[in-house]
LODREN-238106 format. One line per 8 residues: number of its first residue (from 1); their letters; for each residue x, y, z of N, C-alpha, C, O. Coordinates in steps of 0.1 Angstrom, whole numbers. Each point is the difference from the previous one (the first is absolute). Layout:
N
NUM) a) X/Y/Z/X/Y/Z/X/Y/Z/X/Y/Z ~ ...
END
This chain:
328
1) galalpss) -249/343/-542/1/-9/6/-9/0/14/-7/10/3 ~ 7/-23/4/-12/3/14/12/5/11/12/-3/0 ~ -18/11/6/7/6/11/2/-7/12/-9/-1/9 ~ 27/-5/-9/-1/-9/8/2/4/14/7/9/4 ~ -12/-15/2/1/2/19/6/-12/4/-5/-11/-4 ~ 12/12/10/10/-13/8/-9/-1/11/-4/11/4 ~ 1/-23/3/-8/-10/7/8/10/12/-9/5/6 ~ 19/-1/-1/0/10/16/-7/4/0/-9/-1/-7
9) slaqrlsr) 12/9/21/-4/12/7/-7/14/-9/-10/6/3 ~ 18/-2/-12/2/7/-13/-16/-4/-2/-10/8/2 ~ 12/-21/-6/-18/2/-5/-16/-1/4/-11/2/-5 ~ 19/-7/21/-13/3/8/1/17/3/-10/7/-3 ~ 20/0/8/-3/17/1/-5/7/-11/-7/10/1 ~ 11/-20/-18/-7/8/-8/-16/-7/-4/-4/5/-10 ~ -2/-12/16/-14/-4/2/-10/10/10/-11/6/0 ~ 24/-7/9/-9/10/12/-1/12/-1/-9/5/7
17) lpyailgg) 18/4/-18/-4/12/-12/-9/4/0/-8/-9/-6 ~ 0/21/10/-9/8/-2/-6/-8/-20/7/-7/-7 ~ -17/9/5/-1/0/-13/3/5/-10/2/-5/-12 ~ -2/20/17/0/14/-11/14/2/-3/5/6/-9 ~ 1/-12/18/18/-1/2/7/-8/-14/9/3/-8 ~ -18/-13/8/4/-9/-11/-3/-6/-14/2/-10/-8 ~ -12/30/9/-7/5/-13/-9/-12/-3/-1/-4/-12 ~ -2/-1/18/-15/-11/2/3/-12/-11/-9/-4/-7
25) lvliknph) 24/-2/5/6/-7/-5/-2/-14/-2/8/-3/9 ~ -13/-9/-14/-2/-13/7/14/-4/3/8/6/-8 ~ -4/-12/14/14/-6/5/-3/-15/-2/-10/-6/2 ~ 20/3/-5/7/-12/-5/8/-6/9/11/4/2 ~ -18/-13/5/19/-4/15/5/-16/-10/0/-12/4 ~ 4/17/-13/9/-7/-5/13/-1/-12/-1/1/-12 ~ 10/-1/18/13/7/-11/4/-10/-10/11/0/-6 ~ -18/-7/4/2/-16/-7/-5/8/-18/5/-1/-11
33) ldtmeedi) -19/10/16/1/3/-14/3/8/-7/-2/0/-12 ~ 7/12/21/13/5/-8/12/-8/-10/3/7/-10 ~ 1/-15/11/7/-8/-6/-11/-7/-14/4/-8/-9 ~ -14/12/9/-9/-6/-15/-4/3/-10/-9/8/2 ~ 11/-12/-17/3/10/-7/-17/3/-2/-7/10/-2 ~ 3/-23/2/-18/2/2/-2/-7/9/7/-8/7 ~ -22/12/-7/-3/-9/10/-16/-7/-5/-3/8/-9 ~ -2/-12/9/-13/-8/-3/-8/-2/11/3/-5/11
41) lyhldlgt) -13/9/-16/-16/5/15/-4/-18/-8/-3/1/-12 ~ 2/-10/15/-1/-10/-11/-17/-2/7/-7/-4/-9 ~ 3/4/16/-14/-4/3/-9/11/0/-12/-1/3 ~ 19/13/-8/-7/10/-3/0/1/-21/-8/7/-7 ~ 16/-15/2/5/5/-11/1/12/-5/-8/6/-8 ~ 24/0/14/5/9/2/10/5/0/5/-4/10 ~ 4/11/-17/14/1/8/10/10/-13/-1/4/-12 ~ 13/-3/26/0/14/-4/9/5/-14/4/11/-4
49) rthnlpam) -1/-26/-4/6/6/-15/-14/3/-5/-3/11/-6 ~ -6/-21/7/-10/-1/-10/-12/9/2/-9/1/-9 ~ 10/5/20/-13/14/-3/10/10/14/6/0/11 ~ -11/10/-22/0/14/6/-7/1/16/-12/-3/-2 ~ 12/5/9/-8/-7/14/3/19/3/-10/8/-2 ~ 18/-5/5/0/20/0/-13/3/-8/-8/7/7 ~ 5/-11/-17/-8/5/-12/-10/-6/5/-9/8/1 ~ 6/-18/2/-11/-11/-2/-8/8/16/-11/4/-2
57) fgdikfvc) 16/-3/14/-6/-1/18/12/11/5/6/-7/8 ~ 0/18/-9/7/10/2/-9/10/6/5/10/6 ~ -17/-10/-7/-8/5/7/-13/-4/7/-9/8/1 ~ 10/-23/4/-7/-3/2/-2/2/17/7/-9/4 ~ -12/16/8/-4/6/9/-8/-15/9/2/-4/12 ~ -9/0/-18/-5/-14/8/-3/-7/-5/-7/1/-10 ~ 12/-17/20/-4/-13/-3/-8/-3/9/0/2/12 ~ -9/-8/-20/-16/-8/4/10/-18/-3/9/-2/-8
65) vggspnrm) -15/-9/19/5/-11/-1/-10/-8/11/-3/1/12 ~ 2/-10/-23/-15/-9/9/1/-16/-8/7/-5/-10 ~ -12/2/14/-2/-18/-2/0/-5/-17/7/-8/-5 ~ -15/13/2/-11/-4/-11/0/5/-11/-6/11/-2 ~ 14/-19/-9/0/12/-15/-13/9/-4/1/11/-5 ~ -11/-16/8/-14/4/-7/-6/12/12/-7/8/-6 ~ 9/-7/17/-1/8/10/9/14/-1/-2/11/4 ~ 14/-18/-12/13/7/5/-10/10/-16/-2/12/1
73) kafaqfmh) 0/-16/-9/1/6/-17/-15/11/3/-2/12/-5 ~ -9/-18/15/-8/0/7/2/20/1/-5/9/-6 ~ 15/-11/18/3/12/4/5/11/-6/-2/11/3 ~ 13/-18/-16/9/13/-11/-17/6/-3/-4/11/3 ~ -3/-25/-11/-16/12/-9/-3/8/13/-7/10/-4 ~ 8/-10/16/-8/7/8/5/11/0/-6/11/0 ~ 20/-12/-1/6/13/9/1/8/-16/-4/12/2 ~ 7/-13/-12/-4/4/-16/-8/9/2/2/11/-3
81) kelglegs) -14/-16/10/-15/7/1/3/15/7/-3/12/-2 ~ 10/-19/13/-3/8/13/13/11/0/-1/12/4 ~ 11/-17/-9/8/14/-10/-7/6/-9/7/9/-4 ~ -18/-10/-3/-5/7/-9/8/-3/-14/-1/10/-7 ~ 6/-17/3/18/-3/-9/-14/-7/-16/-11/-5/1 ~ 18/9/-13/-10/2/-8/-3/-17/-7/11/-7/-1 ~ -22/1/-4/-4/-10/-4/-5/-4/11/-5/7/8 ~ 4/-22/-8/-11/-11/5/8/-2/10/-4/4/11
89) gedladic) 15/-10/-12/8/-6/5/6/-17/1/9/-5/5 ~ -24/0/-17/-2/-9/2/12/-12/-7/2/-12/0 ~ 4/23/-5/6/-15/-10/19/9/5/9/5/-7 ~ -10/-5/20/14/-2/6/7/-10/-5/-4/-12/1 ~ 18/15/-7/1/-14/0/13/-1/12/5/10/6 ~ -1/-22/-5/10/-2/11/12/-8/0/2/-12/1 ~ 5/24/-1/15/-1/4/9/-12/0/10/-3/-7 ~ -16/-1/14/3/-18/1/-4/-11/-4/-1/-10/7
97) agtdryam) -2/12/-26/-6/-8/-3/1/-14/-4/-8/-10/-1 ~ 28/15/-2/6/-11/-7/0/-11/16/2/-12/-4 ~ -3/13/13/-6/-9/13/-8/-5/7/-7/10/3 ~ 2/-19/3/-10/-4/2/-4/1/17/-11/-1/6 ~ 24/3/-1/2/2/17/-5/11/2/-8/-3/9 ~ 7/15/-11/-7/13/9/-3/6/-13/5/-4/-11 ~ -15/17/14/-5/7/-8/2/13/1/-1/3/12 ~ 4/10/-20/4/10/3/-9/13/-10/-4/-3/-12
105) yrtgpvls) 3/13/17/-13/11/-7/7/12/3/7/-1/11 ~ -7/13/-18/3/7/5/-11/11/-8/-5/-3/-11 ~ 1/17/20/-6/11/-2/1/8/9/-4/0/12 ~ 11/9/-23/6/18/4/13/-6/16/9/-8/-3 ~ -10/12/13/15/0/6/-4/-13/11/6/0/11 ~ -17/-10/-14/-7/-10/5/7/-16/-4/-6/-6/-8 ~ 15/2/11/-2/-15/-5/-5/-10/12/2/3/12 ~ -8/-15/-18/-10/-10/4/6/-11/-5/3/-4/-11
113) ishgmgip) -2/-2/25/7/-16/-5/-3/-8/8/-2/3/12 ~ 1/-18/-19/-4/-7/9/10/-7/9/11/0/-6 ~ -10/-6/21/11/-13/2/-5/-9/1/8/-5/7 ~ -16/-2/-9/-7/-13/4/1/-2/12/4/10/7 ~ -6/-29/2/-8/4/15/20/-7/7/8/-9/-4 ~ -7/18/19/11/-5/7/13/9/-2/5/8/-8 ~ -4/-13/20/14/5/-3/13/-2/-11/7/10/-2 ~ -4/-22/-4/11/-8/-5/-7/10/-14/9/7/-6
121) sisimlhe) -24/-5/0/-1/8/-11/-1/17/-1/1/8/-9 ~ -4/-7/20/1/17/1/16/2/-1/3/7/-9 ~ 7/-12/17/9/1/7/11/-1/-19/9/9/-3 ~ -10/-15/-2/6/-5/-16/-6/15/-11/5/4/-11 ~ -15/1/18/-7/12/-9/10/12/3/5/8/-9 ~ -5/-7/24/5/9/2/14/4/3/5/10/4 ~ 2/-23/-8/8/3/-6/2/9/-8/7/10/3 ~ -11/-13/-13/2/2/-11/-9/9/-5/-1/2/-12
129) likllhha) -6/5/19/-10/12/-3/11/8/9/11/0/-6 ~ -11/4/16/13/8/7/15/4/-11/5/11/-2 ~ -1/-24/-1/10/5/-10/-4/5/-13/9/6/-7 ~ -22/-6/1/-6/4/-8/0/18/1/3/7/-9 ~ -7/-3/21/-5/12/5/15/6/4/-1/12/2 ~ 14/-17/-2/13/1/5/6/6/-16/5/10/-4 ~ -9/-24/-1/7/4/-16/-8/10/-8/3/1/-12 ~ -10/5/15/-11/9/-5/1/12/3/-5/10/-5
137) kcrdvtii) 15/-11/15/5/12/10/-14/11/3/0/11/-3 ~ -13/-19/12/-11/7/6/4/1/12/5/-8/7 ~ -11/23/-6/2/4/12/-18/4/9/-11/2/-5 ~ 15/0/23/-15/2/2/-7/-10/-2/-12/2/-1 ~ 15/-11/0/-11/-16/-8/-9/-4/20/6/0/10 ~ -20/-3/-11/-10/1/10/-4/-14/-4/-5/-1/-11 ~ 6/-11/19/-2/-16/-8/-13/-2/17/-1/2/12 ~ -8/-9/-29/-13/-4/15/1/-15/-7/2/-2/-12
145) rigtsggl) -6/-10/25/-7/-8/-6/-16/-4/7/-4/-1/12 ~ -3/0/-28/-16/0/7/-1/-12/-5/4/-4/-10 ~ -14/-3/22/-3/-13/-3/-11/-6/12/-8/9/4 ~ 7/-19/1/-7/-7/6/2/-10/9/9/-9/-1 ~ -22/11/12/11/-5/7/-13/-5/17/-8/9/3 ~ 9/-20/4/-5/-5/12/-4/5/9/6/-4/10 ~ -17/17/-5/-5/4/10/10/-3/11/5/-11/1 ~ -1/22/10/-3/-8/14/-8/8/13/7/6/8
153) gieagsvv) -19/-5/-5/-7/5/9/-5/14/-12/-1/11/6 ~ -1/-11/-19/0/12/-5/-15/-7/-9/0/-13/-2 ~ -13/23/-2/-4/-9/-12/1/-3/-11/12/0/-2 ~ -17/-3/-5/9/-4/-15/-8/10/-6/-11/4/4 ~ 20/-1/-14/2/15/-14/5/12/10/-2/11/-2 ~ 12/-18/15/7/14/6/13/2/-4/7/-10/2 ~ 0/17/-8/9/5/-9/13/1/13/0/10/6 ~ 11/-20/-2/8/5/8/14/6/-11/6/-4/-10
161) itdtavda) -5/17/21/16/4/-1/8/-4/2/4/9/7 ~ 9/-21/-7/6/-2/12/12/16/1/6/8/-7 ~ -6/-13/22/13/10/7/10/-12/1/12/3/-2 ~ -16/-16/6/18/-9/2/-4/-14/-7/-10/-6/4 ~ 20/3/-15/-6/-15/-3/4/-8/11/12/-1/0 ~ -19/-7/10/7/-12/5/3/-12/-3/-8/-5/-8 ~ 17/-3/10/-2/-21/-2/-9/-7/11/-6/5/10 ~ 7/-17/-15/-7/-11/9/-4/6/10/-11/5/2
169) sfqprfeq) 26/-5/8/-2/1/14/-1/15/4/4/1/12 ~ -8/11/-18/-5/8/1/12/15/0/-2/11/2 ~ 13/-17/-6/14/8/1/1/6/-14/0/-4/-12 ~ 0/20/20/2/3/-22/16/-3/-5/9/5/7 ~ -7/-12/-16/12/-8/-4/-4/-7/-9/-11/-6/2 ~ 19/7/-14/-1/-10/-11/15/-9/1/11/5/3 ~ -14/-15/-5/8/-12/4/7/-10/-15/-5/-8/-8 ~ 16/12/9/4/-7/-18/13/-7/4/10/5/5
177) vvlgdvvv) -11/-17/-8/17/-8/-4/5/2/-11/-3/-2/-12 ~ 13/6/18/13/7/-15/11/-5/4/5/4/11 ~ 0/-12/-18/14/-19/-2/0/2/14/10/2/8 ~ -28/-4/-6/6/-13/14/-3/7/13/-4/-7/9 ~ 5/23/-9/-2/5/12/-12/6/-1/-3/1/-12 ~ -6/4/20/-10/11/6/0/15/-3/8/5/8 ~ -12/0/-14/0/9/0/-9/9/4/-10/-3/-6 ~ 6/16/16/-8/0/7/-4/16/-6/9/7/-3
185) rstdldrd) -19/-2/1/-1/11/-9/-12/6/7/-9/-7/6 ~ 8/22/-7/-6/9/7/-15/0/-6/3/-8/-9 ~ -18/10/7/-10/-3/-4/-6/12/2/-12/-1/-2 ~ 19/19/7/-4/10/1/-6/3/-16/5/-4/-11 ~ -20/13/16/-4/7/-12/-3/15/3/-3/3/12 ~ 4/7/-25/2/11/2/-13/5/9/-12/-1/-3 ~ 15/8/14/-19/1/7/-5/14/-4/-12/3/0 ~ 22/6/-2/-5/15/-5/-11/-6/-14/-12/4/-1
193) laeellac) 17/-13/-8/-5/-6/-10/-13/-6/3/-10/3/-6 ~ 9/-11/15/-10/-8/10/-10/15/0/-8/3/-9 ~ 10/1/15/-8/12/8/-6/11/-11/-9/7/4 ~ 13/-8/-15/-3/8/-13/-14/-2/-6/-12/5/-1 ~ 25/-20/0/-18/-14/-7/-13/4/8/-9/5/-6 ~ 9/-8/19/-10/-2/7/-3/14/0/-11/1/5 ~ 16/13/-8/-10/8/3/-7/3/-16/-10/7/-2 ~ 18/-15/-10/-11/4/-15/-10/-9/5/-12/1/-5
201) skevpdfp) 14/-11/13/-15/-10/3/-16/9/0/-11/-3/-5 ~ 16/14/13/-13/8/0/-7/3/-10/-11/4/0 ~ 21/-5/-17/-7/5/-9/-7/-11/-8/-6/2/-10 ~ 7/-19/19/-7/-11/-3/-7/-3/12/5/-10/6 ~ -13/13/-3/-6/1/13/-8/-12/2/-2/-2/12 ~ -6/-8/-23/-10/-9/-2/8/-14/8/-6/-11/2 ~ 18/14/1/6/-15/6/12/6/11/7/10/-1 ~ -6/-18/12/4/3/9/15/-4/-2/6/-8/-7
209) tlightmc) -2/17/16/19/0/-4/8/3/9/-2/12/4 ~ 13/-20/3/7/-2/12/17/-4/0/5/-9/-8 ~ 1/15/16/17/-5/-1/2/-9/10/-6/1/11 ~ 15/-12/-16/-1/-13/14/13/-7/-5/5/2/-11 ~ -1/-10/18/13/-13/-3/-10/-6/-8/-12/0/1 ~ 23/-7/-15/-1/-7/-13/3/-14/9/10/3/6 ~ -14/-15/-4/5/-13/-1/5/-4/-13/-9/2/-9 ~ 23/-7/6/-2/-7/-11/10/-18/3/11/-2/6
217) tydfyegq) -18/-5/-13/0/-12/0/8/-7/-12/2/9/-8 ~ 2/-17/4/7/-9/-8/-11/-11/-8/3/-8/-9 ~ -14/9/15/-12/-8/-7/-16/4/4/-3/4/11 ~ -2/-5/-19/-15/2/0/-8/-9/13/-11/5/4 ~ 14/-15/0/-8/-15/8/3/0/10/-6/6/8 ~ 20/-14/-5/2/-3/11/4/8/6/0/-1/12 ~ 8/15/-22/14/12/9/-11/5/4/3/5/10 ~ -21/-1/-14/-4/8/1/-8/-3/14/-4/10/7
225) grldgalc) 1/-25/-2/-6/-4/4/-13/-5/-1/-9/2/8 ~ 9/-7/-18/-15/-2/-10/-5/-11/3/10/-8/-2 ~ -17/2/6/-5/-17/5/-5/-7/-14/-3/-12/1 ~ 2/18/-13/0/-1/-14/6/-6/-9/-4/1/-12 ~ 14/-7/13/11/2/-10/3/-19/2/-1/-7/10 ~ 6/3/-21/3/-13/2/11/-4/7/7/-10/-4 ~ -4/15/14/6/-4/9/1/9/13/0/13/0 ~ -1/-21/10/-7/12/15/4/-5/13/-8/-8/3
233) sfssekkl) 16/9/6/7/-4/5/-4/4/16/6/-5/9 ~ -19/16/-9/-1/5/14/-14/-3/-2/-7/-5/-10 ~ 2/13/29/-13/-5/1/-6/17/-3/9/8/-2 ~ -23/-5/3/-4/11/-7/2/10/12/-1/12/-2 ~ 2/-17/16/2/7/9/14/8/2/0/10/7 ~ 9/-14/-12/13/2/-5/6/8/-7/11/5/3 ~ -24/-3/-19/-7/8/-6/-1/12/3/5/10/-4 ~ -14/-16/14/-7/20/5/12/4/12/3/12/3
241) eylkrahe) 1/-18/2/12/2/8/12/9/-1/4/9/7 ~ 0/-14/-20/13/6/-10/-5/15/-4/6/10/3 ~ -23/-12/-14/-7/14/-5/1/11/12/5/11/-1 ~ -11/-19/14/-6/12/12/18/7/2/2/12/-1 ~ 7/-21/2/8/11/3/10/4/-7/8/7/5 ~ -7/-11/-19/4/7/-14/-12/17/4/5/11/-2 ~ -14/-12/4/-9/8/1/5/13/18/-1/12/2 ~ 5/-22/5/6/14/8/12/5/0/3/11/4
249) agvrniem) 5/-19/-9/14/7/-7/-5/13/-11/9/7/-4 ~ -22/-5/0/-1/10/-11/-1/-3/-15/0/8/-10 ~ -1/-23/11/-2/-1/-14/-15/0/-8/-8/-7/6 ~ 6/10/-14/-14/3/-6/-4/-8/-12/-10/-6/-3 ~ 25/8/-3/-6/-13/-13/12/-10/-1/9/1/8 ~ -9/-12/-20/6/-8/-2/4/-3/-15/-9/0/-8 ~ 22/-2/5/-2/-3/-12/15/-2/-5/6/-5/10 ~ 1/7/-22/12/-14/-8/12/4/-3/9/-7/-5
257) estafaam) -8/22/9/10/5/-12/8/17/8/9/7/-4 ~ -16/-6/18/0/19/3/15/0/2/7/5/-9 ~ 2/-13/24/10/-3/4/14/2/-15/10/8/-3 ~ -14/-15/-1/10/0/-11/-5/12/-8/12/4/-2 ~ -17/2/-1/-6/13/-7/8/12/6/8/7/-7 ~ -11/-6/20/1/13/14/20/-2/-5/8/8/-5 ~ -5/-19/8/15/-5/4/8/4/-16/8/9/-3 ~ -12/-16/-4/7/7/-12/-4/14/-6/5/5/-11
265) cglcglka) -12/-1/16/0/17/-8/2/10/10/-3/12/-1 ~ 9/-18/13/1/10/6/17/0/2/8/8/5 ~ -6/-18/-10/16/-3/-3/9/10/-7/12/5/2 ~ -24/-1/-13/0/1/-9/-1/15/-3/6/5/-10 ~ -15/3/22/-1/13/-1/-10/7/-7/0/12/-5 ~ -11/-23/5/-12/2/-3/-12/0/12/0/-3/12 ~ -8/9/-20/-12/5/11/-8/-10/-4/-1/-3/-12 ~ -7/-5/26/-11/-8/-7/-8/-2/10/2/3/12
273) avvcvall) -14/-9/-17/-9/-3/10/-9/-11/-6/-2/-1/-12 ~ 0/-6/19/-13/-8/1/-14/0/1/-5/2/11 ~ -4/-4/-23/-13/3/2/-7/-11/-4/3/-7/-10 ~ -14/5/18/-6/-18/-3/-16/3/7/-4/9/8 ~ -3/-21/-14/-12/4/2/-6/-16/5/-1/-9/-8 ~ -4/9/23/-3/-10/4/-13/-6/-3/-11/6/2 ~ 12/-17/-8/-12/-11/-11/-5/-7/12/-11/-5/-1 ~ 17/4/14/-9/-3/9/3/0/15/12/3/0
281) drlegdqi) -18/-7/16/7/1/6/7/-12/3/-8/-8/6 ~ 15/4/-6/8/-15/8/-6/-3/9/-5/-11/0 ~ 3/20/11/-3/-6/15/-13/-4/-2/-5/-4/10 ~ -5/2/-22/-12/-6/1/0/-15/-13/-8/-9/1 ~ 17/8/-10/3/-10/-6/9/2/-6/6/10/2 ~ -3/-20/-15/11/-2/-4/-4/4/-17/5/9/-6 ~ -15/-17/1/-1/3/-15/-5/13/1/-1/5/11 ~ -2/5/-25/-6/7/-8/-8/-3/-8/0/-6/-11
289) raprevlr) -8/11/18/-19/-3/-3/-9/6/-11/-8/-4/-8 ~ 13/21/16/-4/13/-11/-2/-6/-16/9/-6/-6 ~ -20/9/0/0/-5/-13/11/10/-8/5/10/4 ~ -5/-15/-14/14/4/-11/-3/17/-3/10/7/2 ~ -24/0/-6/0/16/-5/3/6/16/3/12/-2 ~ -4/-15/16/-2/2/7/14/-1/5/2/10/6 ~ 10/-19/-7/15/-1/3/2/11/-10/8/8/3 ~ -15/-5/-18/9/2/-13/0/17/11/11/2/5
297) eyqqrpqr) -24/9/-2/-1/10/4/9/-1/15/-1/9/8 ~ 8/-20/-5/11/2/17/6/1/-9/-4/11/-4 ~ 17/-16/-9/3/4/-5/11/16/-8/11/6/-2 ~ -26/-6/0/-3/18/0/7/6/5/9/6/-6 ~ -12/-6/20/2/8/8/19/5/7/1/9/9 ~ 8/-14/-13/10/6/7/4/1/-15/9/8/0 ~ -14/-12/-14/2/13/-11/-8/15/-1/4/11/-5 ~ -13/-13/9/-6/15/1/9/6/12/3/11/-5
305) liaafirr) 3/-13/20/4/10/6/13/0/-7/4/10/4 ~ 6/-16/-13/11/1/-2/-5/9/-10/8/9/0 ~ -19/-7/-11/0/5/-8/-1/18/1/4/10/-6 ~ -15/-13/23/2/18/6/10/4/3/2/12/-2 ~ 10/-19/10/13/5/7/7/6/-20/2/11/-4 ~ 1/-26/-4/9/8/-11/-8/14/-6/6/10/-3 ~ -21/-10/2/-6/14/-6/1/13/12/-6/11/0 ~ 11/-15/8/3/8/15/17/7/-2/3/12/2
313) rlglhppa) 6/-25/-6/9/9/1/3/7/-14/8/10/1 ~ -14/-13/-13/0/6/-15/-5/13/0/4/8/-8 ~ -15/-5/19/-10/6/3/-10/4/-14/-2/9/-7 ~ -1/-21/8/-11/-2/-11/-15/0/13/0/-2/12 ~ -13/6/-27/-10/-3/11/-7/-15/-8/2/-5/-11 ~ -10/1/23/-6/-8/-3/-4/-2/-14/2/11/-4 ~ -8/-19/-11/-7/0/-8/-14/-4/0/-3/-12/3 ~ -4/19/-7/-14/2/0/-7/-16/-3/6/-9/-7
321) gpalpssn) -16/8/12/-6/-14/-4/6/-12/12/12/-1/2 ~ -18/-5/3/2/-10/7/12/-11/-7/1/-6/-10 ~ 10/6/23/13/-6/-8/8/-11/10/7/-1/10 ~ -14/-8/-22/1/-12/13/11/-8/-12/0/5/-11 ~ 7/-17/12/13/-7/-5/-14/-10/-6/-12/0/4 ~ 19/-8/-21/-8/-4/-5/2/-15/14/6/-2/11 ~ -17/-7/-20/1/-11/15/8/-18/-9/-4/-11/4 ~ 13/12/-14/3/-8/-6/9/-9/8/5/-10/-5
END
């Protein structure tokens, strides 16, 4: 059964305990799961009765999530090569093939999953992923979101490692309405993990990597101060003033998932990081004008950094020859 934690101060005290004391377990903050004979992970097409989750996933140590199914398949194939596993990796099976909501691939101790776009999509996936890791009795899991973003005052192609995810008012919080009440959760990410990732960036020196705040919004257009959507209710001057205030508050990039990701992973005892490439500098424009082949190479940059991190954690040397994810 699930580890039932009351919503009282006991659960809060447990969540503040050092990771090692809890044995690196994935915590489930839902006492109701204990009463269920079966847990159907509907959007992943998995379940506790239909699948042997500990056998399938019990030795997973790294979970990488990103928006696009194609990109996460390419990342899994890239990691197959990086880990020196047998075969080409071209025929990796989608574990969630029974659903078209998300795609999931496994290579050695690495799980690669798509989450779609925006907070609603990633939160549904995370609820079921976190339960999956719990049911599978996984320990000492590191979870990383790899994705794309709009930069703020940084050059296109830069990779931002998030220290704190902030909302559109630059506050480190995730607000969600639960039964009509606004619930506020912290969005702190693991600082040691962020520093470790920054140190790993020295192994991929051909692009700039930095640590900064990431602003998470509910929308790509008006919510991010864009002037080019179907609706726009503000002037270009107001837009620039807002983005400059964000930059002064420490924001270095903007995306649409990090606050929910940080809040949920933090509450469930998962060491988490967000690593996103900037496709443009939003202080210079709204539209992404770089050629597709340039954007493809940009999108490979977080994958290359995370591969270096996983190799270092596992004590592996880089594979011979040029290592680049496929560009599909």
